[in-house]
C-alpha positions as a Python dict, from the first residue, in 0.01 Angstrom:
ca = {
    (1, 'M'): (0, 0, 0),
    (2, 'A'): (348, -73, -191),
    (3, 'H'): (516, -327, 42),
    (4, 'K'): (594, -685, -60),
    (5, 'K'): (560, -1020, 142),
    (6, 'A'): (878, -1216, 255),
    (7, 'G'): (975, -1416, -2),
    (8, 'G'): (1017, -1804, 44),
    (9, 'S'): (1406, -1893, 173),
    (10, 'T'): (1680, -2071, -111),
    (11, 'R'): (1676, -2456, -73),
    (12, 'N'): (2086, -2380, -160),
    (13, 'G'): (2196, -2060, 99),
    (14, 'R'): (2469, -2342, 232),
    (15, 'D'): (2865, -2502, 161),
    (16, 'S'): (3035, -2589, 414),
    (17, 'E'): (3454, -2430, 464),
    (18, 'S'): (3732, -2614, 281),
    (19, 'K'): (3907, -2807, 534),
    (20, 'R'): (4292, -2722, 453),
    (21, 'L'): (4370, -3103, 424),
    (22, 'G'): (4704, -3257, 199),
    (23, 'V'): (5058, -3269, 169),
    (24, 'K'): (5201, -2921, 377),
    (25, 'M'): (5628, -3080, 313),
    (26, 'Y'): (5799, -3249, -29),
    (27, 'G'): (5976, -3483, 8),
    (28, 'G'): (6325, -3312, -49),
    (29, 'Q'): (6209, -3064, 186),
    (30, 'T'): (6407, -2940, 489),
    (31, 'I'): (6220, -2959, 818),
    (32, 'I'): (6245, -2807, 1193),
    (33, 'P'): (6082, -2984, 1444),
    (34, 'G'): (5703, -2967, 1505),
    (35, 'N'): (5638, -2860, 1070),
    (36, 'I'): (5329, -2997, 1003),
    (37, 'I'): (5390, -3234, 701),
    (38, 'V'): (5038, -3334, 578),
    (39, 'R'): (4704, -3260, 695),
    (40, 'Q'): (4500, -3550, 637),
    (41, 'R'): (4166, -3807, 740),
    (42, 'G'): (4290, -4159, 856),
    (43, 'T'): (4620, -4320, 792),
    (44, 'E'): (4647, -4217, 442),
    (45, 'F'): (5010, -4098, 560),
    (46, 'H'): (5177, -4334, 817),
    (47, 'P'): (5481, -4256, 1072),
    (48, 'G'): (5735, -4331, 1019),
    (49, 'K'): (6156, -4235, 1145),
    (50, 'N'): (6071, -3908, 1313),
    (51, 'V'): (5717, -3886, 1246),
    (52, 'G'): (5507, -3844, 1509),
    (53, 'M'): (5114, -3846, 1489),
    (54, 'G'): (4790, -3668, 1599),
    (55, 'K'): (4510, -3683, 1763),
    (56, 'D'): (4384, -3558, 1399),
    (57, 'H'): (4597, -3798, 1200),
    (58, 'T'): (4854, -3494, 1160),
    (59, 'L'): (5170, -3578, 1092),
    (60, 'F'): (5428, -3375, 1173),
    (61, 'A'): (5852, -3366, 1220),
    (62, 'K'): (6037, -3505, 1590),
    (63, 'A'): (6345, -3387, 1423),
    (64, 'E'): (6500, -3236, 1223),
    (65, 'G'): (6625, -3311, 850),
    (66, 'V'): (6489, -3410, 522),
    (67, 'V'): (6153, -3506, 495),
    (68, 'K'): (6147, -3856, 259),
    (69, 'F'): (5812, -4018, 145),
    (70, 'E'): (5843, -4457, 29),
    (71, 'V'): (5602, -4707, -12),
    (72, 'K'): (5636, -5009, 255),
    (73, 'G'): (5499, -5345, 314),
    (74, 'K'): (5284, -5544, 183),
    (75, 'F'): (4974, -5371, 152),
    (76, 'G'): (5217, -5031, -25),
    (77, 'R'): (5121, -4837, 313),
    (78, 'R'): (5283, -4481, 269),
    (79, 'Y'): (5460, -4376, 551),
    (80, 'V'): (5683, -4079, 593),
    (81, 'N'): (6040, -4014, 748),
    (82, 'V'): (6227, -3748, 854),
    (83, 'V'): (6642, -3858, 694),
    (84, 'T'): (6835, -3656, 1001),
    (85, 'A'): (7256, -3563, 875),
}
């Protein structure tokens, strides 16, 4: 009987798919309304002028212009702005 019994499954056969988070548009880049600027978990970056925030904390442009990052406030929060012409 040339049969092979079933081998046990390995313990390592899984891995989560990457979430593709991070900055998508950098400072100085031209942007149009609706473009995603940052994908993030939590508020690593905060929305500034002409920038909206989705329910998953994604920052997106609300106006056409140029992306500008800045650090403001007592706690050193990072803000993303869209500077219009």
